[in-house]
A tleap script that builds the chain and sets N, CA, C and O, in Angstrom:
source leaprc.protein.ff14SB
mol = sequence {
  NMET LEU GLN LYS LEU ASP ASN LEU ALA GLN
  SER LEU ASP GLY ILE THR THR TYR VAL GLY
  ARG LEU ALA GLU ASP ALA GLY ALA GLN CYS
  ARG VAL ASP THR HIE ALA ALA VAL ALA ALA
  VAL ARG GLN ARG SER LEU ALA ALA ALA LEU
  VAL GLY ALA GLN HIE GLY SER GLU GLY SER
  GLY ASP ALA ASP PHE CLEU
}
set mol.1.N position { 2.828 0.602 21.344 }
set mol.1.CA position { 3.417 1.620 20.766 }
set mol.1.C position { 4.162 1.039 20.055 }
set mol.1.O position { 4.240 1.594 18.959 }
set mol.2.N position { 5.034 -0.223 20.186 }
set mol.2.CA position { 5.957 -0.995 19.172 }
set mol.2.C position { 5.037 -1.614 17.744 }
set mol.2.O position { 5.525 -1.901 16.651 }
set mol.3.N position { 3.856 -1.687 18.076 }
set mol.3.CA position { 3.035 -2.265 16.947 }
set mol.3.C position { 2.723 -1.325 16.058 }
set mol.3.O position { 2.792 -1.555 14.850 }
set mol.4.N position { 2.316 -0.071 16.586 }
set mol.4.CA position { 2.114 1.155 15.712 }
set mol.4.C position { 2.959 1.442 15.011 }
set mol.4.O position { 2.744 1.734 13.834 }
set mol.5.N position { 4.497 1.434 15.705 }
set mol.5.CA position { 5.593 1.670 15.077 }
set mol.5.C position { 5.909 0.835 13.652 }
set mol.5.O position { 6.247 1.186 12.522 }
set mol.6.N position { 5.639 -0.385 14.263 }
set mol.6.CA position { 5.988 -1.554 13.166 }
set mol.6.C position { 4.691 -1.374 11.990 }
set mol.6.O position { 4.799 -1.909 10.887 }
set mol.7.N position { 3.885 -0.838 12.238 }
set mol.7.CA position { 2.397 -0.707 11.108 }
set mol.7.C position { 2.882 0.669 10.307 }
set mol.7.O position { 2.775 0.711 9.082 }
set mol.8.N position { 3.295 1.532 10.883 }
set mol.8.CA position { 4.096 2.556 10.171 }
set mol.8.C position { 5.162 2.186 9.495 }
set mol.8.O position { 5.212 2.765 8.410 }
set mol.9.N position { 6.039 1.457 9.685 }
set mol.9.CA position { 7.083 0.902 9.227 }
set mol.9.C position { 6.504 0.114 8.040 }
set mol.9.O position { 7.130 0.296 6.996 }
set mol.10.N position { 5.699 -0.526 7.977 }
set mol.10.CA position { 5.060 -1.812 6.906 }
set mol.10.C position { 4.433 -0.555 5.761 }
set mol.10.O position { 4.431 -0.652 4.534 }
set mol.11.N position { 3.925 0.608 6.590 }
set mol.11.CA position { 2.979 1.274 5.573 }
set mol.11.C position { 3.734 2.364 4.795 }
set mol.11.O position { 3.101 3.101 4.039 }
set mol.12.N position { 5.185 2.507 4.965 }
set mol.12.CA position { 5.935 3.355 4.625 }
set mol.12.C position { 6.559 2.461 3.552 }
set mol.12.O position { 6.675 2.887 2.403 }
set mol.13.N position { 6.920 1.367 3.857 }
set mol.13.CA position { 7.537 0.568 2.927 }
set mol.13.C position { 6.311 -0.027 1.838 }
set mol.13.O position { 6.639 -0.371 0.703 }
set mol.14.N position { 5.125 -0.095 2.223 }
set mol.14.CA position { 4.246 -0.266 0.589 }
set mol.14.C position { 4.088 0.941 0.242 }
set mol.14.O position { 3.565 0.919 -0.873 }
set mol.15.N position { 4.263 2.066 0.606 }
set mol.15.CA position { 3.799 3.201 -0.475 }
set mol.15.C position { 5.286 3.453 -0.958 }
set mol.15.O position { 5.337 4.324 -1.827 }
set mol.16.N position { 6.377 2.964 -0.647 }
set mol.16.CA position { 7.400 3.095 -1.169 }
set mol.16.C position { 7.517 2.160 -2.542 }
set mol.16.O position { 7.942 2.636 -3.595 }
set mol.17.N position { 7.130 0.903 -2.422 }
set mol.17.CA position { 7.094 0.184 -3.271 }
set mol.17.C position { 6.087 0.541 -4.559 }
set mol.17.O position { 6.422 0.519 -5.743 }
set mol.18.N position { 4.401 0.968 -3.875 }
set mol.18.CA position { 3.916 1.765 -4.644 }
set mol.18.C position { 4.144 2.545 -5.711 }
set mol.18.O position { 3.950 2.350 -6.910 }
set mol.19.N position { 4.637 3.567 -5.040 }
set mol.19.CA position { 5.417 4.854 -5.853 }
set mol.19.C position { 6.743 4.729 -6.706 }
set mol.19.O position { 7.272 5.613 -7.380 }
set mol.20.N position { 7.197 3.294 -6.500 }
set mol.20.CA position { 8.232 2.896 -7.358 }
set mol.20.C position { 7.678 2.547 -8.503 }
set mol.20.O position { 7.921 3.156 -9.545 }
set mol.21.N position { 6.882 1.539 -8.433 }
set mol.21.CA position { 6.163 0.984 -9.611 }
set mol.21.C position { 5.369 1.954 -10.377 }
set mol.21.O position { 5.151 1.852 -11.584 }
set mol.22.N position { 4.948 2.899 -9.620 }
set mol.22.CA position { 4.069 4.104 -10.522 }
set mol.22.C position { 5.147 4.609 -11.321 }
set mol.22.O position { 4.960 4.514 -12.534 }
set mol.23.N position { 6.195 5.105 -10.961 }
set mol.23.CA position { 7.283 5.670 -11.403 }
set mol.23.C position { 7.987 4.814 -12.455 }
set mol.23.O position { 8.501 5.422 -13.394 }
set mol.24.N position { 8.070 3.591 -12.422 }
set mol.24.CA position { 8.673 2.778 -13.457 }
set mol.24.C position { 7.485 2.933 -14.662 }
set mol.24.O position { 7.937 3.195 -15.777 }
set mol.25.N position { 5.974 2.794 -14.547 }
set mol.25.CA position { 5.355 3.061 -15.763 }
set mol.25.C position { 5.290 4.347 -16.064 }
set mol.25.O position { 5.116 4.562 -17.264 }
set mol.26.N position { 5.372 5.283 -15.372 }
set mol.26.CA position { 5.003 6.802 -15.560 }
set mol.26.C position { 5.700 7.346 -17.036 }
set mol.26.O position { 5.029 7.720 -17.998 }
set mol.27.N position { 6.923 7.312 -16.999 }
set mol.27.CA position { 7.598 7.730 -18.164 }
set mol.27.C position { 6.993 9.116 -18.595 }
set mol.27.O position { 6.837 9.995 -17.748 }
set mol.28.N position { 6.689 9.291 -19.770 }
set mol.28.CA position { 6.314 10.211 -20.593 }
set mol.28.C position { 4.598 9.964 -20.505 }
set mol.28.O position { 3.995 11.020 -20.694 }
set mol.29.N position { 3.925 9.071 -20.318 }
set mol.29.CA position { 2.462 8.813 -20.347 }
set mol.29.C position { 1.944 9.849 -18.989 }
set mol.29.O position { 2.329 10.013 -17.831 }
set mol.30.N position { 0.755 10.474 -19.939 }
set mol.30.CA position { -0.128 11.086 -18.809 }
set mol.30.C position { -0.941 10.351 -17.882 }
set mol.30.O position { -1.285 10.822 -16.798 }
set mol.31.N position { -1.350 8.847 -18.411 }
set mol.31.CA position { -2.077 8.024 -17.608 }
set mol.31.C position { -1.415 6.960 -17.012 }
set mol.31.O position { -0.574 6.499 -17.784 }
set mol.32.N position { -1.468 6.320 -15.817 }
set mol.32.CA position { -0.690 5.249 -15.230 }
set mol.32.C position { -1.813 4.328 -14.605 }
set mol.32.O position { -2.726 4.674 -13.855 }
set mol.33.N position { -1.507 3.006 -15.122 }
set mol.33.CA position { -2.551 2.023 -14.541 }
set mol.33.C position { -1.877 1.599 -13.249 }
set mol.33.O position { -0.725 1.167 -13.267 }
set mol.34.N position { -2.568 1.714 -12.142 }
set mol.34.CA position { -2.108 1.582 -11.004 }
set mol.34.C position { -2.316 -0.040 -10.291 }
set mol.34.O position { -2.043 -0.389 -9.143 }
set mol.35.N position { -2.770 -0.682 -11.178 }
set mol.35.CA position { -3.412 -2.151 -10.629 }
set mol.35.C position { -1.891 -2.823 -10.080 }
set mol.35.O position { -1.669 -3.341 -8.986 }
set mol.36.N position { -0.981 -2.629 -11.190 }
set mol.36.CA position { -0.021 -3.605 -10.626 }
set mol.36.C position { 0.889 -2.991 -9.541 }
set mol.36.O position { 1.602 -3.704 -8.836 }
set mol.37.N position { 0.846 -1.709 -9.432 }
set mol.37.CA position { 1.687 -1.224 -8.263 }
set mol.37.C position { 0.614 -1.506 -7.085 }
set mol.37.O position { 1.220 -1.730 -6.038 }
set mol.38.N position { -0.597 -1.557 -6.949 }
set mol.38.CA position { -1.231 -1.644 -5.588 }
set mol.38.C position { -1.025 -3.167 -5.410 }
set mol.38.O position { -0.763 -3.565 -4.275 }
set mol.39.N position { -1.131 -4.182 -6.569 }
set mol.39.CA position { -0.970 -5.524 -6.226 }
set mol.39.C position { 0.387 -5.694 -5.799 }
set mol.39.O position { 0.681 -6.872 -5.597 }
set mol.40.N position { 1.257 -4.894 -5.612 }
set mol.40.CA position { 2.493 -5.009 -5.395 }
set mol.40.C position { 2.356 -4.594 -3.576 }
set mol.40.O position { 3.288 -5.031 -2.901 }
set mol.41.N position { 1.683 -4.103 -3.108 }
set mol.41.CA position { 1.576 -3.768 -1.660 }
set mol.41.C position { 0.826 -5.082 -0.895 }
set mol.41.O position { -0.280 -5.601 -1.044 }
set mol.42.N position { 1.863 -5.335 -0.088 }
set mol.42.CA position { 1.852 -6.736 0.828 }
set mol.42.C position { 0.648 -6.348 1.623 }
set mol.42.O position { -0.296 -7.132 1.727 }
set mol.43.N position { 0.639 -4.857 2.336 }
set mol.43.CA position { -0.534 -4.953 3.412 }
set mol.43.C position { -1.816 -4.655 2.843 }
set mol.43.O position { -1.884 -3.853 1.912 }
set mol.44.N position { -2.781 -5.183 3.277 }
set mol.44.CA position { -3.946 -5.178 2.929 }
set mol.44.C position { -5.090 -3.854 2.948 }
set mol.44.O position { -5.856 -3.459 2.069 }
set mol.45.N position { -4.869 -3.417 4.202 }
set mol.45.CA position { -5.515 -2.264 4.510 }
set mol.45.C position { -4.955 -1.050 3.845 }
set mol.45.O position { -5.609 -0.013 3.732 }
set mol.46.N position { -3.757 -1.192 3.415 }
set mol.46.CA position { -2.946 -0.149 2.620 }
set mol.46.C position { -3.001 0.007 1.208 }
set mol.46.O position { -2.677 1.050 0.641 }
set mol.47.N position { -3.384 -0.962 0.666 }
set mol.47.CA position { -3.819 -1.220 -0.733 }
set mol.47.C position { -4.991 -1.101 -0.945 }
set mol.47.O position { -5.437 -0.913 -2.077 }
set mol.48.N position { -5.791 -1.199 0.229 }
set mol.48.CA position { -7.239 -0.810 0.042 }
set mol.48.C position { -7.497 0.547 0.367 }
set mol.48.O position { -8.648 0.967 0.250 }
set mol.49.N position { -6.533 1.332 0.782 }
set mol.49.CA position { -6.608 2.631 0.849 }
set mol.49.C position { -6.164 3.668 -0.273 }
set mol.49.O position { -6.488 4.828 -0.527 }
set mol.50.N position { -5.240 2.709 -0.860 }
set mol.50.CA position { -4.365 3.205 -2.286 }
set mol.50.C position { -5.620 3.234 -3.053 }
set mol.50.O position { -5.956 4.375 -3.370 }
set mol.51.N position { -6.356 2.348 -3.413 }
set mol.51.CA position { -7.503 2.217 -4.415 }
set mol.51.C position { -8.717 2.954 -3.953 }
set mol.51.O position { -9.565 2.994 -4.844 }
set mol.52.N position { -9.101 3.593 -2.765 }
set mol.52.CA position { -10.013 3.896 -2.364 }
set mol.52.C position { -11.598 3.538 -1.891 }
set mol.52.O position { -12.703 4.076 -1.816 }
set mol.53.N position { -10.764 1.941 -1.562 }
set mol.53.CA position { -11.854 1.378 -0.952 }
set mol.53.C position { -11.897 1.098 0.592 }
set mol.53.O position { -10.958 0.747 1.306 }
set mol.54.N position { -13.132 1.321 0.926 }
set mol.54.CA position { -13.235 1.129 2.328 }
set mol.54.C position { -12.902 -0.487 3.025 }
set mol.54.O position { -13.196 -1.630 2.676 }
set mol.55.N position { -12.292 -0.016 3.947 }
set mol.55.CA position { -11.449 -1.386 4.532 }
set mol.55.C position { -11.933 -1.169 6.208 }
set mol.55.O position { -11.816 -0.067 6.745 }
set mol.56.N position { -12.475 -2.344 6.920 }
set mol.56.CA position { -12.873 -2.814 8.144 }
set mol.56.C position { -11.594 -2.264 9.011 }
set mol.56.O position { -10.467 -2.118 8.538 }
set mol.57.N position { -11.963 -1.991 10.340 }
set mol.57.CA position { -10.950 -1.527 11.038 }
set mol.57.C position { -10.320 -3.123 11.850 }
set mol.57.O position { -10.979 -4.048 12.324 }
set mol.58.N position { -8.910 -2.957 11.760 }
set mol.58.CA position { -8.387 -4.375 12.185 }
set mol.58.C position { -7.912 -4.137 13.630 }
set mol.58.O position { -7.270 -3.165 14.030 }
set mol.59.N position { -8.511 -5.618 14.628 }
set mol.59.CA position { -7.947 -5.316 15.475 }
set mol.59.C position { -6.844 -4.918 16.224 }
set mol.59.O position { -5.904 -5.358 15.562 }
set mol.60.N position { -6.368 -4.342 17.221 }
set mol.60.CA position { -5.198 -3.955 17.893 }
set mol.60.C position { -4.301 -5.327 17.471 }
set mol.60.O position { -4.783 -6.424 17.750 }
set mol.61.N position { -3.105 -5.254 16.855 }
set mol.61.CA position { -2.155 -6.125 16.490 }
set mol.61.C position { -2.180 -7.044 15.606 }
set mol.61.O position { -1.192 -7.706 15.288 }
set mol.62.N position { -3.361 -7.175 15.108 }
set mol.62.CA position { -3.728 -8.044 13.798 }
set mol.62.C position { -2.996 -7.721 12.483 }
set mol.62.O position { -2.807 -6.618 11.970 }
set mol.63.N position { -2.594 -9.060 12.021 }
set mol.63.CA position { -1.668 -8.414 10.981 }
set mol.63.C position { -2.754 -8.725 9.495 }
set mol.63.O position { -3.593 -9.607 9.312 }
set mol.64.N position { -2.368 -7.768 8.748 }
set mol.64.CA position { -3.418 -8.079 7.509 }
set mol.64.C position { -2.887 -7.872 6.106 }
set mol.64.O position { -3.371 -7.257 5.156 }
set mol.65.N position { -1.436 -8.746 6.273 }
set mol.65.CA position { -0.907 -9.206 5.193 }
set mol.65.C position { -1.510 -10.133 4.140 }
set mol.65.O position { -2.210 -11.092 4.463 }
set mol.66.N position { -1.174 -9.772 2.656 }
set mol.66.CA position { -2.378 -10.593 1.797 }
set mol.66.C position { -1.318 -11.583 1.664 }
set mol.66.O position { -1.524 -12.628 1.047 }
savepdb mol mol.pdb
quit
């Protein structure tokens, strides 16, 4: 249970970082390059999901940080 909560907290932190970087770049532009924002996300599985990549299932309790 604690591992799931920790993973949720890490995912939310990663999403916060991702969206924050996107917001910095958005301004009045219609297109945003998400490469730098995804690169700032430390959790590999979340970064892969944000770019739409298939990511293998991690074992329970396995950390997947870059």
